[in-house]
C-alpha positions in Angstrom: 122.4 181.0 -263.1 124.1 181.8 -259.8 121.2 180.1 -257.9 121.6 177.0 -260.1 125.3 176.8 -259.5 124.8 177.2 -255.7 122.1 174.5 -255.8 124.3 172.1 -257.6 127.1 173.0 -255.2 124.9 172.2 -252.2 124.0 168.9 -253.7 127.6 168.0 -254.1 128.3 169.0 -250.5 125.4 166.9 -249.3 126.6 163.9 -251.4 130.1 164.2 -250.0 128.7 164.6 -246.4 126.7 161.3 -246.9 129.8 159.6 -248.3 131.8 160.7 -245.3 129.0 159.6 -242.8 128.8 156.2 -244.5 132.5 155.4 -243.8 133.8 153.9 -240.6 136.1 156.9 -240.2 133.3 158.8 -238.4 133.6 156.4 -235.5 137.3 156.9 -234.9 137.8 158.4 -231.4 134.2 157.6 -230.4 133.2 156.1 -227.0 133.5 152.6 -228.2 136.3 152.9 -230.7 139.1 151.7 -228.4 137.0 148.7 -227.3 136.7 147.8 -231.0 140.5 148.0 -231.4 141.0 145.7 -228.4 138.7 143.1 -229.9 140.4 143.4 -233.3 143.8 142.7 -231.5 142.3 139.7 -229.7 141.0 138.5 -233.1 144.6 138.8 -234.5 145.9 136.7 -231.6 143.4 134.0 -232.3 144.2 134.1 -236.0 147.9 133.7 -235.1 147.1 130.6 -233.0 145.1 129.2 -235.9 147.5 130.0 -238.7 150.9 129.7 -237.0 150.3 127.3 -234.1 147.6 125.4 -236.0 145.3 125.2 -233.0 142.0 123.9 -234.4 142.3 126.2 -237.4 139.1 125.0 -239.1 137.1 126.4 -236.1 139.4 129.2 -234.8 140.2 130.9 -238.1 136.6 131.7 -239.2 135.6 132.7 -235.7 138.6 135.0 -235.3 138.0 136.6 -238.7 134.3 137.1 -237.9 135.4 138.8 -234.7 137.9 141.0 -236.6 135.3 141.9 -239.3 132.5 143.0 -237.0 134.7 145.3 -234.9 135.8 147.4 -237.9 134.1 150.8 -237.3 130.8 150.9 -239.3 130.8 147.2 -240.1 128.0 146.2 -237.8 125.4 148.4 -239.6 126.3 146.9 -242.9 126.7 143.2 -241.9 123.8 143.0 -239.3 121.8 146.2 -239.8 120.4 149.2 -237.9 119.7 148.5 -234.2 116.6 149.7 -232.5 113.9 148.5 -230.0 111.4 145.7 -230.3 108.6 146.0 -227.8 106.4 143.0 -227.2 103.2 142.3 -225.3 102.2 139.4 -223.0 101.3 137.2 -226.0 104.6 137.7 -227.7 103.1 140.0 -230.3 105.2 143.0 -231.5 103.8 146.3 -230.5 106.5 148.4 -232.0 109.8 147.7 -233.8 111.8 150.8 -234.7 114.8 153.0 -233.8 114.7 155.2 -230.7 114.1 158.3 -232.8 111.2 156.7 -234.7 109.6 155.5 -231.5 109.7 158.9 -229.9 108.1 160.4 -233.0 105.3 157.9 -233.0 104.8 157.9 -229.2 105.5 161.5 -227.9 105.2 160.4 -224.3 108.5 158.5 -224.7 111.9 160.3 -224.2 115.5 159.5 -224.8 116.4 159.1 -221.1 113.9 156.2 -220.8 116.0 154.0 -223.1 118.6 153.1 -220.5 119.2 150.3 -218.0 116.5 147.7 -218.0 114.0 149.8 -220.0 111.5 149.7 -217.0 110.7 153.4 -217.7 109.6 152.5 -221.3 107.5 149.6 -220.0 105.9 151.9 -217.4 105.2 154.6 -220.1 103.5 152.1 -222.3 101.5 150.7 -219.4 100.2 154.2 -218.5 99.5 155.5 -222.0 98.5 152.2 -223.6 97.1 150.1 -220.7 95.7 147.4 -223.0 99.1 146.7 -224.6 100.4 144.5 -221.8 104.0 145.3 -222.5 106.4 142.8 -220.9 109.7 143.2 -222.7 111.8 145.7 -224.5 114.8 144.3 -226.5 117.6 146.1 -228.3 117.9 144.3 -231.7 118.4 144.9 -235.4 115.2 146.4 -236.7 116.1 147.8 -240.2 118.5 147.5 -243.1 119.1 143.8 -242.2 122.4 142.6 -243.6 123.9 139.2 -244.6 125.0 138.2 -241.2 121.6 138.9 -239.7 120.1 136.2 -241.9 123.1 133.8 -241.6 122.8 134.0 -237.8 119.3 132.5 -238.0 121.2 129.1 -238.4 122.2 129.6 -234.8 119.0 131.3 -233.6 116.9 128.6 -235.0 119.4 125.8 -233.9 120.0 124.5 -237.5 123.8 124.6 -237.7 124.7 122.5 -234.6 122.7 119.4 -235.6 124.0 119.5 -239.1 127.5 119.6 -237.8 126.7 116.5 -235.7 125.5 114.8 -238.9 128.9 115.4 -240.4 130.7 114.3 -237.2 128.7 111.1 -237.2 129.7 110.4 -240.8 133.4 110.7 -239.9 133.3 108.9 -236.6 134.2 105.2 -236.0 132.4 103.9 -232.9 134.4 100.6 -233.2 136.8 101.4 -230.2 133.8 102.2 -228.0 131.9 99.1 -229.0 135.1 96.9 -228.5 135.6 98.4 -225.0 132.2 99.4 -223.6 133.9 100.5 -220.3 135.0 103.5 -222.3 131.5 104.9 -221.7 132.3 105.3 -218.0 135.3 107.4 -218.9 133.3 109.5 -221.2 130.7 110.0 -218.5 133.3 110.8 -215.9 134.7 113.6 -218.0 131.3 115.4 -217.9 131.9 116.1 -214.2 133.3 119.5 -215.4 129.8 120.4 -216.5 128.5 119.8 -213.0 131.3 121.6 -211.2 131.0 124.7 -213.5 127.2 124.7 -213.2 127.3 125.0 -209.4 130.1 127.5 -209.4 128.3 129.7 -211.9 125.2 129.7 -209.7 127.3 130.7 -206.8 128.8 133.8 -208.6 125.3 135.1 -209.6 124.3 133.5 -212.9 120.8 132.1 -213.4 120.4 128.3 -213.6 119.8 128.7 -217.4 123.0 130.7 -217.8 124.9 128.4 -215.4 123.9 125.4 -217.5 125.1 127.1 -220.6 128.5 127.9 -219.0 128.8 124.4 -217.6 128.4 122.8 -221.0 131.8 124.3 -222.0 133.3 121.5 -219.9 132.0 119.0 -222.5 134.5 120.5 -225.0 132.0 120.3 -227.8 131.3 123.6 -229.6 128.1 122.6 -231.5 126.6 121.2 -228.3 127.5 124.4 -226.4 125.9 126.5 -229.1 122.8 124.3 -229.2 122.1 124.4 -225.5 123.0 128.1 -225.1 120.7 129.0 -228.0 117.9 127.3 -226.1 118.6 128.5 -222.6 120.5 131.8 -222.8 120.7 133.1 -226.3 122.4 136.4 -225.4 125.4 134.3 -224.2 126.0 132.4 -227.4 129.0 134.4 -228.6 131.0 134.2 -225.4 130.1 130.5 -224.8 131.0 129.6 -228.3 134.3 131.5 -228.2 135.2 129.9 -224.9 134.2 126.4 -226.0 136.1 126.5 -229.4 139.1 128.3 -227.9 139.6 125.7 -225.2 139.1 123.0 -227.7 141.8 124.5 -229.8 144.1 124.8 -226.7 143.7 121.1 -225.7 147.3 120.4 -226.4 148.2 123.2 -224.0 145.6 122.7 -221.2 145.4 118.9 -220.8 149.0 117.6 -220.6 149.9 119.4 -217.3 146.7 118.1 -215.7 147.3 114.5 -217.0 150.9 114.5 -215.7 149.9 116.0 -212.3 147.3 113.3 -211.7 149.3 110.2 -212.9 152.6 108.6 -212.2 155.3 107.8 -214.7 154.5 104.1 -214.2 150.8 104.6 -214.9 151.6 106.7 -218.1 153.8 103.8 -219.4 151.0 101.2 -219.1 150.5 99.3 -222.4 147.0 98.2 -223.1 145.9 95.0 -225.0 144.9 95.3 -228.6 141.2 95.9 -229.1 139.1 93.2 -230.6 137.8 93.5 -234.2 134.3 94.9 -234.3 131.9 93.4 -236.9 130.0 95.5 -239.5 126.8 94.2 -238.0 127.7 95.6 -234.6 128.6 98.9 -236.1 125.2 99.1 -237.9 123.2 98.1 -234.9 124.9 100.5 -232.5 123.6 103.8 -233.8 120.1 102.4 -234.1 120.0 101.1 -230.5 121.6 104.2 -229.0 119.1 106.4 -230.8 116.2 104.3 -229.6 117.3 104.2 -226.0 118.2 107.9 -225.7 115.0 108.9 -227.6 112.8 107.1 -225.1 114.7 108.2 -222.0 115.7 111.8 -223.1 113.9 113.1 -226.2 115.5 116.6 -225.8 118.9 115.1 -226.8 117.6 113.8 -230.1 118.3 116.8 -232.3 122.0 116.4 -231.7 122.3 112.7 -230.9 119.8 111.6 -233.6 121.8 113.5 -236.3 125.1 112.1 -235.0 123.8 108.5 -235.2 122.2 109.1 -238.6 125.6 110.2 -240.0 127.3 107.2 -238.4 124.6 104.8 -239.8 125.1 106.2 -243.3 128.9 105.6 -242.9 128.7 102.1 -241.5 126.0 100.8 -243.8 128.1 101.5 -246.8 125.1 101.8 -249.1 125.0 105.6 -249.4 128.7 106.6 -250.1 127.7 109.8 -251.8 125.6 111.0 -248.9 128.3 110.0 -246.5 130.9 111.9 -248.5 128.7 115.0 -248.7 127.9 115.0 -244.9 131.5 114.4 -243.9 133.0 116.9 -246.4 131.0 119.5 -248.3 128.2 119.9 -245.8 130.2 120.0 -242.6 132.8 122.3 -244.2 130.1 124.8 -245.4 128.3 124.8 -242.1 131.6 125.2 -240.1 132.5 128.3 -242.2 129.2 129.9 -241.7 128.9 129.0 -238.0 132.4 130.2 -237.2 132.1 133.5 -239.0 128.6 134.5 -237.6 129.5 133.4 -234.0 132.7 135.5 -234.3 130.7 138.4 -235.6 128.6 138.4 -232.5 131.6 139.5 -230.4 130.9 143.2 -230.9 133.1 145.0 -228.4 130.3 147.2 -226.8 128.3 144.1 -225.8 131.1 141.5 -225.5 133.7 143.2 -223.3 131.9 142.9 -219.9 132.8 141.6 -216.5 130.4 138.7 -217.0 132.4 137.7 -220.1 135.5 137.5 -218.0 133.7 135.3 -215.4 132.5 133.0 -218.1 136.0 132.6 -219.6 137.4 131.7 -216.2 134.5 129.3 -215.4 135.0 127.7 -218.8 138.6 126.9 -217.9 137.5 125.4 -214.6 134.9 123.3 -216.4 137.4 122.0 -218.9 140.1 121.3 -216.3 137.6 119.5 -214.1 136.3 117.4 -217.0 139.9 116.4 -217.9 140.6 115.6 -214.3 137.4 113.6 -213.8 138.3 111.3 -216.8 141.9 110.8 -215.6 140.9 110.0 -212.0 138.3 107.4 -213.0 141.0 106.0 -215.4 143.3 105.6 -212.3 140.6 103.8 -210.4 139.8 101.5 -213.3 143.6 100.9 -213.7 143.9 99.7 -210.1 140.7 97.6 -210.3 141.9 96.0 -213.5 145.4 95.2 -212.1 147.1 97.8 -214.2 145.6 96.9 -217.6 144.1 100.4 -218.3 146.3 103.4 -218.9 144.6 106.3 -217.0 145.7 108.8 -219.7 142.9 107.7 -222.0 140.4 109.1 -219.4 141.4 112.6 -220.5 140.0 111.8 -223.9 136.6 111.6 -222.3 136.0 115.2 -223.3 134.4 115.2 -226.7 136.9 117.1 -228.8 137.3 114.4 -231.4 140.0 113.4 -232.3 142.3 116.0 -230.7 141.8 114.8 -227.1 142.7 111.2 -228.2 145.8 112.5 -229.9 146.9 114.3 -226.8 146.5 111.1 -224.8 148.7 109.3 -227.4 151.3 112.1 -227.3 151.6 112.2 -223.5 151.9 108.4 -223.3 154.5 108.3 -226.2 156.7 110.8 -224.4 157.2 108.2 -221.6 157.3 105.2 -224.0 157.6 105.8 -227.7 156.4 102.3 -228.5 153.2 102.7 -226.5 150.2 103.2 -228.9 147.2 104.6 -227.0 145.3 106.3 -229.8 142.7 103.7 -230.6 142.2 103.0 -226.9 141.7 106.7 -226.3 139.2 107.0 -229.2 136.7 104.9 -227.2 136.4 107.5 -224.3 136.6 110.3 -226.9 133.6 109.2 -228.9 131.8 108.3 -225.7 132.4 112.0 -224.7 130.6 113.1 -227.8 127.6 111.0 -226.7 128.0 112.1 -223.1 128.0 115.8 -223.9 124.9 115.5 -226.1 123.1 113.6 -223.3 124.2 116.1 -220.7 122.9 118.9 -222.9 119.6 117.0 -223.2 119.3 116.6 -219.4 120.0 120.3 -218.8 117.5 121.3 -221.5 114.9 119.0 -220.0 115.4 120.5 -216.5 115.9 124.2 -217.3 114.4 124.6 -220.8 
């Protein structure tokens, strides 16, 4: 009887021990605990900006909550799974996929001190003991107990979410202002100068060309495009690139006005532009077809984004598929935005996110965004002089592709000088041109470095 009682007691102790070990409380005070706390505080700041300041809340709120969620001690193992090592050979085949302890049990010639740094010791050990394996890479990834976010993140890994968001954007966008004023394309192109500047600066500070291209695309102020390109060129950088891109998009009302005022005079900001001509339905239907054909022939790598953008716009302008247009511009884009935001935020795990490279990317992202804004405004000044003062250079700042916030900022800055000056529709031309420009820029970078 005594033995039975003791046995049952031990079972209860073991059960309580397992319960304790399953909680996040076991991680309190650990090596990465305070880093997690820092990330949770940063997430709270972003949620404050989204909820109180209303800075792009549809994007910033799910990203910030995903960031908060994943840094709760113990959350990563539940939401993503158990991390381990995936060892691949020259053909991309998987030799082993297991935790460190499991690998050491299967391959006794491995030891714990080999799983540090660049894993060169592990590669050498496989090369010596399994010379036919042809090991070329060891990656630290989720290998067991895969959770909800592991599967949802495949929408980013497999580059599904960004094109679907572009479909929704196309279904909501009116290309009329761009068609009515084709010169707006030049302003949209000029705003992409931030991508070029940030690319070369990134190379100078030590990033690879693929990483530099991913950092540079932040200057396009287009979150889906940034995620799309980074997923293709530097997948490990997706979280920080996405956070930077969406954060700067949300902070457009803070970042852009000082640059716009610095580069323009009061007289230039007060320029009133002539009303745009009316664009026919036929023009609006032909436009997405022609753009898709031209870009498809010249730059096929841009088609996943641009093609879906133009499909959404064609559905809208044709008027024959109202249910599809409504779904793309409402239910679909809203669902994808929620999932994309949360899973991108959930990749900001403190132990891998808080690095010096992250800080450099954040700074370079600001430079890219500022240079993109400046590029659009400066070309706007030139066009204003060449046109005899018929173009307000403020609309050039809308050449970054944050639709429609950048256009609203141009309107607000102009209205502060002249409350009767209506620049919104004029600014929408460069704004939607920026969407096309950033997608084309991503296609060019992918064609060169992909």
